C-alpha positions in Angstrom: -8.4 52.7 3.8 -5.7 51.4 6.0 -4.4 52.7 9.4 -1.3 54.3 7.7 -3.0 56.3 5.0 -5.7 57.6 7.8 -2.6 58.8 9.5 -1.1 60.3 6.4 -4.7 62.1 5.8 -4.7 63.3 9.5 -1.1 65.0 9.1 -2.2 66.9 5.7 -5.6 67.9 7.2 -4.0 69.2 9.9 -0.9 70.6 8.5 1.8 68.5 10.2 4.8 67.7 8.7 6.2 64.2 8.6 9.5 65.5 10.0 7.7 66.3 13.2 6.6 62.7 13.4 10.1 61.3 12.9 11.6 64.1 15.3 8.8 62.6 18.0 9.3 58.8 17.3 12.6 58.2 16.2 11.4 56.9 12.9 13.2 57.5 9.8 11.9 59.9 7.3 11.6 56.7 4.6 9.6 54.7 7.4 7.1 57.6 8.1 6.5 58.3 4.3 5.9 54.4 3.4 3.5 54.5 6.8 1.7 57.4 5.7 1.2 56.5 1.8 0.2 53.0 2.5 3.6 51.7 0.7 4.7 49.7 3.9 2.4 46.5 4.6 4.1 45.4 7.7 4.0 48.2 10.2 4.5 47.2 13.8 1.6 48.0 16.1 4.3 49.7 18.3 5.0 52.2 15.3 1.3 53.3 15.2 1.5 53.7 18.8 4.6 55.7 18.6 3.1 58.1 15.8 -0.5 58.2 17.5 1.5 59.0 20.9 3.3 61.9 19.0 0.1 63.4 17.7 -1.5 63.0 20.9 -4.1 60.8 19.7 -5.4 57.1 20.7 -4.8 54.8 18.0 -8.7 54.1 18.3 -9.4 57.4 16.5 -7.8 56.0 13.2 -9.2 52.5 13.7 -12.6 54.0 14.2 -12.7 56.3 11.0 -11.7 59.3 13.1 -15.1 58.9 15.4 -13.6 57.9 18.6 -13.4 60.4 21.2 -10.0 62.1 21.9 
């Protein structure tokens, strides 16, 4: 599973709305939706970083299948 889909699953599991991510990152609802569903294949690392920072997570959390320490 790609990073975007992992982020989408995390949001769903934690009950976090994509609109929260938009507010915290400055990304548009379309961008966040495309990232979280895996439809956006060219995502800047900076966008992943912004999302993780907004969620209070390290990007390694998603790279290591959720097994990295927070």
